[in-house]
C-alpha positions in Angstrom: 81.1 26.2 -15.3 82.9 23.0 -13.8 81.0 19.9 -12.7 81.5 20.8 -8.9 80.0 24.4 -9.6 77.3 22.9 -11.7 76.4 20.1 -8.9 76.0 23.0 -6.3 74.1 25.0 -8.3 71.5 22.2 -8.9 71.7 21.3 -5.4 70.9 25.3 -4.3 68.1 25.0 -7.0 66.9 21.7 -5.5 66.8 23.1 -2.0 65.3 26.3 -2.8 62.7 24.4 -4.7 61.7 22.4 -1.8 61.5 25.7 0.5 59.3 27.0 -2.2 57.0 23.9 -2.1 56.8 23.8 1.8 56.0 27.7 1.9 53.3 26.8 -1.0 51.9 24.2 1.3 52.4 26.1 4.4 50.4 29.1 3.0 47.6 26.7 1.5 47.2 25.0 5.1 46.8 28.7 6.4 44.3 29.5 3.8 42.4 26.3 4.1 42.2 26.5 7.8 40.8 29.9 7.3 38.0 28.4 6.1 36.5 27.3 9.3 34.6 29.8 10.5 33.4 30.5 14.1 31.3 33.7 14.4 29.9 33.4 17.6 31.8 33.7 20.8 30.3 32.5 23.9 30.6 33.4 27.7 28.5 31.8 30.5 28.0 32.4 34.2 25.7 31.5 36.9 24.1 34.3 39.0 21.9 34.7 42.2 18.9 37.1 42.0 17.3 37.0 45.0 16.2 33.6 45.6 16.5 32.8 41.8 19.6 30.8 40.5 20.0 32.0 36.9 22.3 30.7 34.2 23.2 33.1 31.7 24.7 32.6 28.3 25.9 35.7 26.2 27.2 35.1 22.8 29.0 38.1 20.6 28.1 37.7 17.1 30.6 38.9 14.2 29.0 41.9 12.0 26.5 40.9 9.4 26.0 37.5 10.9 22.7 36.3 12.7 22.0 33.4 14.8 18.6 31.5 15.0 16.5 31.7 18.0 14.8 28.7 19.8 11.5 30.2 18.6 12.3 30.0 14.8 9.1 27.6 13.7 9.9 24.2 12.2 10.1 23.9 8.6 12.6 26.8 8.2 16.3 27.1 9.4 17.5 25.0 12.5 16.4 26.7 15.6 18.5 26.9 18.8 18.2 23.8 20.7 19.4 23.8 24.4 20.3 20.5 26.0 20.6 20.3 29.9 22.9 17.5 30.2 23.2 16.6 33.9 19.6 17.8 34.9 18.3 14.3 36.5 18.6 14.6 40.1 20.8 17.7 40.4 18.3 20.5 39.2 15.2 21.4 37.8 14.6 23.9 35.1 12.1 26.8 36.0 10.2 27.6 32.8 11.5 28.0 29.4 14.6 29.7 28.7 14.3 33.6 27.9 15.9 35.3 25.4 17.1 38.9 24.8 16.3 41.0 21.8 15.5 39.4 18.7 14.4 40.1 15.1 12.0 38.4 12.9 12.0 38.4 9.0 9.9 36.2 6.6 11.7 33.7 4.5 10.1 33.1 1.2 12.0 30.0 0.5 11.0 28.1 3.8 7.5 30.0 3.9 8.1 30.8 7.9 9.0 34.1 9.9 12.5 33.3 11.2 13.6 34.6 14.7 17.2 35.4 15.1 19.8 37.2 17.1 21.9 40.2 15.5 25.1 41.5 17.2 24.6 39.8 20.7 22.6 36.9 21.9 21.4 36.8 25.3 20.0 33.8 27.0 18.8 33.1 30.8 17.5 29.9 32.0 16.3 29.9 35.8 17.1 26.4 37.7 16.3 25.1 41.2 19.1 23.1 42.6 18.0 20.2 44.4 21.5 18.2 44.8 23.5 20.0 47.6 26.5 18.1 46.2 26.2 19.5 42.6 29.7 20.6 41.2 28.7 21.7 37.8 25.7 22.5 35.3 26.3 20.9 31.7 24.6 22.7 28.8 24.9 22.1 25.1 23.7 24.6 22.4 23.3 23.3 19.1 22.5 26.4 16.8 22.8 27.7 13.3 24.5 31.1 12.5 24.3 32.8 9.3 25.7 35.3 6.6 25.6 34.6 3.1 26.1 30.8 4.4 25.2 29.3 7.4 27.3 27.2 9.9 25.7 24.8 12.0 27.4 24.8 15.4 27.6 22.9 18.7 28.8 24.6 22.0 29.4 22.9 25.5 29.3 24.5 28.6 30.5 23.4 31.9 29.6 26.0 34.6 30.8 25.4 38.1 28.4 25.8 41.2 30.1 27.4 44.1 30.4 25.3 47.4 29.1 28.3 49.3 25.9 28.8 47.0 23.3 29.3 49.4 19.8 31.1 49.1 20.3 33.8 51.9 23.8 35.1 50.5 24.9 37.8 48.7 24.6 37.2 44.7 27.5 35.2 43.5 28.5 35.0 40.0 30.3 31.7 39.0 32.3 31.8 35.5 32.0 28.8 33.6 34.9 26.9 31.9 34.5 27.4 28.3 34.8 24.3 25.9 35.6 25.0 22.2 32.7 25.5 20.0 32.5 22.4 17.9 31.4 23.3 13.9 28.9 21.0 13.0 28.3 22.0 9.6 27.0 24.8 7.1 23.5 25.5 5.6 22.5 28.6 3.8 21.8 32.3 4.9 18.0 32.9 4.3 17.8 36.5 5.7 18.5 39.3 3.2 21.0 41.8 4.5 18.7 44.5 4.0 16.2 43.0 6.2 18.8 42.6 9.0 19.7 46.3 9.3 18.8 47.4 12.7 19.2 50.8 14.4 21.3 50.3 17.3 19.8 50.8 21.0 21.9 51.6 23.7 21.3 50.5 27.2 23.1 51.3 30.6 24.5 48.3 32.6 21.8 48.4 35.1 19.1 48.1 32.5 20.6 45.2 30.7 20.9 43.3 33.6 17.1 43.7 34.7 15.7 43.5 31.2 15.5 40.8 28.8 13.5 41.9 25.7 11.3 39.5 24.0 11.3 38.6 20.2 10.0 41.7 18.1 8.6 40.4 15.0 9.1 44.0 13.4 8.4 43.0 9.7 5.4 40.9 10.3 3.6 43.4 12.7 2.7 45.2 9.5 1.4 42.2 7.7 -0.7 41.6 11.0 -2.2 45.0 10.9 -2.9 44.9 7.4 -4.8 41.6 7.7 -6.3 42.6 10.8 -7.8 45.7 9.1 -9.1 43.8 6.2 -10.9 41.5 8.8 -12.5 44.4 10.4 -13.4 45.6 6.9 -15.0 42.4 6.3 -16.8 42.4 9.6 -18.5 45.3 8.5 -20.4 43.7 5.6 -21.8 41.3 8.0 -25.6 41.0 8.9 -24.6 41.9 12.6 -22.6 45.4 11.7 -23.8 46.9 8.7 -27.2 47.6 9.4 -25.9 49.2 12.7 -24.1 51.9 10.8 -27.0 54.1 9.8 -28.9 53.4 12.9 -26.0 54.6 15.1 -25.1 57.6 12.9 -28.6 58.8 12.9 -28.7 58.5 16.6 -25.8 60.7 17.1 -27.1 63.5 14.6 -30.6 63.3 16.3 -29.7 63.2 19.5 -26.8 65.9 19.4 -28.0 69.7 19.7 -25.4 70.7 17.1 -23.8 68.8 14.4 -20.5 69.6 15.8 -21.5 67.9 18.9 -22.7 65.2 17.0 -19.3 64.8 15.0 -17.5 64.7 18.5 -19.7 62.1 20.0 -19.4 59.9 16.8 -15.5 60.3 16.9 -15.3 59.2 20.7 -17.9 56.3 19.8 -15.4 55.2 17.2 -12.5 55.6 19.6 -14.2 53.7 22.1 -14.7 50.7 19.7 -10.9 50.6 19.3 -10.2 51.1 22.9 -12.3 47.7 23.6 -10.7 45.5 21.1 -7.2 46.7 21.9 -7.7 46.1 25.4 -8.7 42.7 24.5 -5.6 42.2 22.6 -3.7 43.7 25.6 -5.4 40.9 28.0 -4.4 38.3 25.6 -0.8 39.4 25.7 -0.9 39.8 29.4 -2.5 36.7 30.5 -0.5 34.1 27.9 2.9 36.2 27.9 4.6 37.6 25.0 7.3 35.1 24.8 5.1 32.4 25.8 2.7 33.3 23.0 5.7 33.0 20.6 7.0 29.5 22.1 3.1 28.4 21.5 3.3 28.8 17.9 5.1 25.3 17.6 3.2 23.4 20.3 1.3 20.5 19.2 -2.0 21.3 21.7 -1.8 24.8 20.8 -2.3 24.0 17.3 -4.9 21.2 17.8 -6.9 23.3 19.9 -7.2 26.4 17.6 -7.8 23.9 14.8 -11.1 22.9 16.6 -11.9 26.6 17.5 -11.5 27.7 14.0 -13.8 24.7 12.6 -16.3 25.8 15.3 -16.1 29.2 14.2 -16.3 28.5 10.4 -19.4 25.9 11.0 -20.9 29.0 12.8 -20.5 31.4 9.9 -21.9 28.4 7.4 -25.2 28.9 9.3 -25.0 25.7 11.5 -25.5 27.9 14.6 -24.8 31.0 16.1 -22.0 32.0 18.8 -23.7 34.4 21.0 -22.7 36.0 24.1 -25.2 36.2 27.1 -28.1 38.4 26.7 -27.9 39.8 30.1 -24.6 41.4 29.1 -26.0 43.5 26.2 -29.0 44.4 28.5 -26.7 45.7 31.1 -24.7 47.7 28.6 -27.6 49.3 27.4 -29.0 50.3 30.4 -25.6 52.1 31.1 -25.8 53.6 27.3 -29.0 55.3 28.1 -27.4 57.4 30.9 -26.0 59.5 28.1 -22.8 61.4 28.2 -19.2 59.9 27.5 -19.7 57.0 29.8 -23.0 56.5 27.8 -21.2 56.4 24.4 -18.5 54.1 25.8 -21.2 51.6 26.9 -23.0 52.1 23.3 -19.5 50.8 21.7 -19.5 48.0 24.2 -23.1 47.2 23.5 -22.2 46.9 19.7 -19.3 44.5 20.4 -21.5 42.2 22.4 -24.7 42.5 20.0 -22.1 42.0 16.8 -20.2 39.0 18.6 -21.9 36.3 16.8 -20.4 37.9 13.2 -17.2 39.6 14.6 -16.3 36.9 17.3 -15.1 34.2 14.8 -13.2 37.0 12.8 -11.6 38.3 16.2 -10.9 34.7 17.2 -9.1 33.8 14.1 -7.2 37.2 13.8 -6.1 36.6 17.9 -5.1 32.9 17.2 -3.0 34.0 14.2 -1.6 36.8 16.0 -0.9 34.6 19.1 1.2 32.2 17.0 3.5 35.3 16.0 4.3 36.4 19.6 5.2 39.6 21.1 2.8 42.3 21.0 1.0 40.9 17.8 -2.4 40.4 19.4 -2.5 44.4 20.6 -1.2 45.4 17.1 -3.8 43.0 15.5 -6.7 44.3 17.5 -5.7 48.0 16.7 -6.1 47.0 12.9 -9.4 45.5 13.3 -10.9 47.9 15.4 -9.8 50.7 13.3 -11.6 49.3 10.0 -14.7 48.8 12.1 -14.8 52.2 13.7 -13.8 54.5 10.8 -16.9 54.3 9.0 -19.0 55.2 12.1 -17.0 58.3 12.5 -17.0 59.2 8.9 -20.5 58.7 8.1 -21.1 60.9 11.4 -19.0 63.7 9.6 -20.7 63.2 6.3 -24.2 62.0 6.9 -25.0 62.5 3.2 -22.9 59.6 2.6 -25.7 57.1 3.9 -27.5 57.5 0.6 -25.0 55.8 -1.2 -25.0 52.8 1.4 -26.3 49.5 -0.3 -29.4 48.3 1.1 -29.3 45.4 3.6 -30.3 42.2 2.1 -29.1 38.4 1.3 -26.0 39.5 0.2 -24.6 40.3 3.8 -25.3 36.6 4.6 -22.9 35.6 1.3 -20.1 37.7 2.9 -20.5 35.5 6.0 -20.4 32.3 4.4 -17.4 33.5 2.3 -15.7 34.1 5.8 -16.4 30.7 7.0 -14.9 28.8 3.9 -11.7 30.9 4.5 -11.8 30.2 8.3 -12.1 26.6 7.4 -9.2 26.6 4.9 -7.1 28.4 7.5 -7.9 25.9 10.6 -6.0 23.2 8.5 -2.8 25.3 8.6 -3.2 24.8 12.4 -3.6 20.9 11.9 -1.0 20.6 9.6 1.4 22.6 12.1 0.7 20.0 14.7 1.2 17.0 12.3 4.6 18.6 11.2 5.7 18.7 14.8 4.8 15.2 15.4 6.0 13.8 12.2 2.9 11.8 11.8 2.5 12.0 8.2 -1.2 12.0 8.3 -1.7 15.6 6.7 1.1 15.6 4.0 1.3 18.0 1.3 -0.9 16.1 -1.3 -3.7 15.6 1.3 -3.4 19.4 2.7 -3.7 20.7 -1.2 -6.6 18.2 -1.9 -8.5 19.8 1.3 -8.0 23.1 -0.1 -9.2 22.2 -3.5 -12.5 20.7 -2.0 -13.0 23.8 0.3 -12.4 26.4 -2.5 -14.3 24.5 -5.1 -17.5 24.2 -2.8 -16.7 28.0 -2.2 -17.0 28.4 -5.9 -20.1 26.5 -6.5 -21.9 28.6 -3.7 -20.8 31.7 -5.3 -22.2 30.4 -8.5 -25.3 29.6 -6.8 -25.0 25.7 -7.1 -25.0 25.4 -3.3 -27.4 27.0 -0.8 -26.8 27.2 2.9 -29.4 27.6 5.9 -29.6 31.3 6.0 -29.4 32.2 2.3 -32.3 34.2 0.7 -34.0 32.7 -2.3 -32.6 34.4 -5.5 -33.1 33.8 -9.3 -29.8 35.4 -10.1 -26.6 36.1 -8.7 -24.9 39.8 -8.8 -22.3 40.8 -10.9 -19.9 41.2 -7.8 -20.6 37.8 -6.6 -19.8 36.6 -10.2 -16.7 38.1 -10.1 -15.7 36.5 -6.8 -16.8 33.5 -7.9 -14.6 33.4 -11.1 -11.8 34.4 -8.7 -12.1 31.6 -6.5 -12.6 29.2 -9.4 -9.0 30.6 -10.8 -7.5 29.9 -7.3 -8.9 26.5 -7.4 -7.6 25.4 -10.7 -4.1 27.1 -9.4 -3.9 24.8 -6.7 -4.7 21.5 -8.7 -1.2 21.1 -10.1 0.1 21.1 -6.7 -0.9 17.4 -6.4 1.7 17.0 -9.3 4.4 18.6 -7.6 3.9 22.4 -8.6 5.6 24.8 -6.2 2.7 27.0 -5.5 4.7 30.0 -4.7 1.3 32.0 -4.0 0.5 30.1 -0.9 3.9 28.9 0.1 3.4 29.8 3.9 0.7 27.6 4.1 1.0 23.8 2.9 3.5 21.3 4.3 6.9 21.8 2.5 7.4 19.5 -0.7 9.6 17.2 1.2 6.8 16.5 3.4 4.8 14.5 1.1 3.7 11.0 0.0 5.5 11.4 -3.2 8.5 14.1 -3.7 7.7 13.7 -7.4 4.0 14.5 -7.2 0.9 12.2 -7.5 1.1 9.6 -10.1 4.1 11.2 -12.0 7.2 12.9 -12.6 8.6 16.5 -12.3 11.8 18.1 -13.6 12.9 14.8 -15.2 12.4 12.7 -11.9 10.7 9.1 -12.3 7.8 7.7 -10.4 8.1 5.6 -7.3 7.2 2.5 -9.4 10.4 2.6 -11.6 12.9 2.9 -8.2 12.7 -1.2 -7.9 16.6 -2.6 -8.7 18.5 0.4 -7.4 21.8 -0.7 -5.7 21.9 -1.2 -2.0 22.0 2.0 -0.4 20.9 4.0 -3.5 17.6 6.2 -3.9 16.2 8.7 -6.3 17.1 12.0 -5.4 16.2 15.5 -6.9 15.3 15.2 -10.8 15.5 11.5 -10.6 19.3 11.1 -10.1 20.4 8.0 -8.3 22.3 9.3 -5.1 23.9 7.4 -2.0 23.9 8.8 1.4 26.5 6.8 3.1 29.9 7.1 1.5 31.0 3.7 1.8 27.9 2.4 -0.3 28.7 4.9 -2.9 32.3 4.0 -3.1 31.4 0.4 -3.5 28.9 0.9 -6.2 31.6 3.2 -7.8 34.3 0.7 -7.8 31.8 -1.7 -9.3 30.9 0.3 -12.5 34.2 2.4 -12.6 32.9 5.8 -12.6 34.1 8.8 -10.6 32.5 10.1 -7.4 30.8 13.5 -6.8 30.8 14.2 -3.2 27.8 16.6 -2.3 28.1 18.0 1.2 24.7 19.3 1.7 22.3 20.1 4.7 18.2 19.7 5.0 18.3 23.4 5.8 20.5 24.6 3.3 18.7 27.1 1.0 21.5 27.4 -1.6 21.6 23.6 -2.0 18.1 23.7 -2.7 18.8 26.3 -5.1 22.0 24.6 -6.9 19.7 21.4 -7.3 16.6 23.3 -8.6 18.5 25.6 -11.0 21.7 24.1 -11.9 21.1 20.4 -11.6 18.2 20.8 -13.6 20.1 22.4 -16.6 19.7 20.0 -19.9 23.7 20.0 -20.1 24.1 19.1 -16.4 21.3 16.6 -15.4 22.5 13.8 -17.9 25.9 14.0 -16.7 24.9 13.7 -13.0 22.5 10.8 -13.7 24.9 8.7 -16.2 28.8 10.0 -15.7 29.1 10.3 -12.0 28.2 8.3 -8.7 26.3 10.9 -6.5 26.8 10.8 -2.8 25.0 13.4 -0.7 26.3 13.6 2.8 24.0 15.6 5.4 26.1 17.5 7.9 22.8 18.4 9.7 21.6 14.6 9.9 20.5 14.4 13.8 20.2 10.6 13.7 22.5 8.9 16.1 25.2 6.5 15.2 25.4 3.0 16.6 27.5 3.1 19.6 30.4 1.2 17.9 30.6 3.7 15.4 30.5 6.7 17.7 33.9 8.1 18.5 36.1 11.0 19.5 38.5 12.9 16.9 42.1 13.9 17.8 40.9 17.3 18.9 38.4 15.9 21.2 35.2 16.2 19.4 32.3 13.6 20.1 31.0 12.3 16.9 27.9 11.0 18.0 25.2 11.6 15.2 25.2 10.9 11.3 25.8 14.7 10.6 28.8 14.9 13.0 30.5 12.1 11.0 30.2 13.8 7.6 31.1 17.3 9.0 34.2 15.8 10.5 35.1 14.1 7.2 34.5 17.6 5.4 36.7 19.5 7.7 39.5 17.0 8.1 39.8 16.2 4.4 38.9 19.5 2.7 39.7 22.1 5.5 36.2 23.9 5.2 32.8 23.8 6.6 31.1 25.5 3.8 27.9 24.4 2.1 27.1 23.3 -0.5 30.5 21.5 -1.2 31.1 19.6 -4.3 34.2 17.7 -4.9 34.8 15.1 -7.7 37.2 12.1 -6.6 38.5 9.1 -8.4 38.1 5.6 -6.6 41.1 6.2 -4.2 39.5 9.7 -3.0 41.8 11.8 -5.0 40.7 15.0 -6.4 40.0 15.1 -10.0 40.0 19.1 -10.5 43.3 20.6 -10.4 42.3 24.3 -10.7 39.3 24.0 -8.5 39.4 20.8 -6.2 36.2 22.0 -4.5 33.5 24.0 -5.8 30.3 25.7 -4.0 27.2 28.1 -5.1 28.3 28.8 -8.6 26.5 29.5 -12.1 25.3 26.6 -14.2 28.2 27.4 -16.8 30.9 27.3 -14.1 29.4 24.2 -12.5 29.3 22.7 -16.0 32.9 23.4 -17.0 34.0 22.0 -13.7 32.1 18.6 -13.8 33.6 18.3 -17.5 37.3 18.7 -16.3 37.1 16.8 -13.3 35.3 13.6 -15.2 38.1 13.8 -18.2 40.8 13.8 -15.6 39.3 10.6 -14.4 39.3 9.1 -17.6 
């Protein structure tokens, strides 16, 4: 081969190599861009239904994904937030936005019931137009949609208002101009796939237009029923109800001509009790509205009012006073009961409900409060469970009168049951006060204070059960029963279990009750350390912009601050794109960062910069900007999301990157890494740090 041929061969190879490199980068770019996910496609329109103007938003959610409702409570994933941008002087909102079919499932990480859409999201908002010259209605959605991971997204709608829109015309539909959905960031999925499986329900087009189903907390209804059943069972052993069992059963067996008729009457009596309490639950749902009850669960005044109500109930059970309905009600019910027959039996059941109200009222009230905070038909289900437990003994003992001989005799133990219920109601009351404090972010009832209050309540309950404390209606006694001793020991164990919570223990048995760990005076526990973290007294002297993060790792939350410090000490940077509502981020921090081989590296060999993509703090006006694609960067979270997407072509979290002081990636095989095992994470860390050196 001569020089010319060799040169041509080399030139051809060079051109071919350039083409290969170009193709490689082209396909890499395609693969990178494929990481930008948009699982919800939105449409919007304005309709006129009679004299109502309705904004309708429909989202088509990809398979296996789910989007969180506006009724998902605080302390969990990000709830849907609806903002009406040009409302002032143009239109008024009529009520709260209504939602289509949702599901509710318990999240054991956050300790809350999450409400979410699957398949489709349907939202309606009624408005009253007050500006005749209004051209558009501008609405913005901030929402979180999840599968194995969760994406925080922002959607803007600009819905045109027809110039001929008048209240007496034929319904008009105005299609909206659809803006692009801006990806705000990603958190982590918190609903297990097996919990998200729902049977498909087909509806006609007419039905779909007319009906907006409310949230249906299917998983929680069983727990509500079970807890209410236990509440009814506990009510049986109170001084107002327990003595009524033999009296009522004896009445039916003696007054009935045959045993079969006595059994029938007793069964009808039990069914009447169930009907009375179920109607009560139905009235609560009807008066407040199923969707309104759900919305109330995060309302400050709802939580404050029921905190006061439960404290009053608890005080009554502890013996300070009795809550009773007017005697005239019981007298009238007794008069109707004397008439006999089916109507008489029904009024006998009503008389029982009225007479026993001083004992059952606080339990029923507590159950209704708890059920109301879950929304939907929960109050009805709760009253069904309560009344079933209350009615069953009357029916069973009427069928088998011989069982009456096995009943324990009435005595002071009945008041003990009542007092124990008082302590439990007092403890539950502080959950509602805690909810109000969390919503307002007052930090009056932080985690340590809440746990301390529960320690005091259950500690006092333990002393009461051991006979060291007596209350007004207690009978004199020289000893305690074996059952009371065992219950006292159980309460003592529970009280001791609560104590380490002051020092940062997770207290998983009661994770749904106290405020989350981050809502506390000290993230590391009272006066000490946790998982290698250091106390607040030792954080003095940290560099500007730094603070102590998980396990006492020094962390920056601003990229410029962290970069300046890394240059000062000449160490590589580890970027941590994370989110406040990111479950897998917390799992990585708790389970992987805490490993003995990994924690020293994060503390000593890198400069950690954690950037929260769901940080809602607004940037100063001079630092807000608009991206080349037209997205407005307004919040701190927007800024870090734009940084993540533009630099690393992904919106997934958690996302970890090791860079040098010029922002170059230090890992060649895997430039970025996400939710992985401790071994894989350790090897990735070591590779990035060694390449920096």
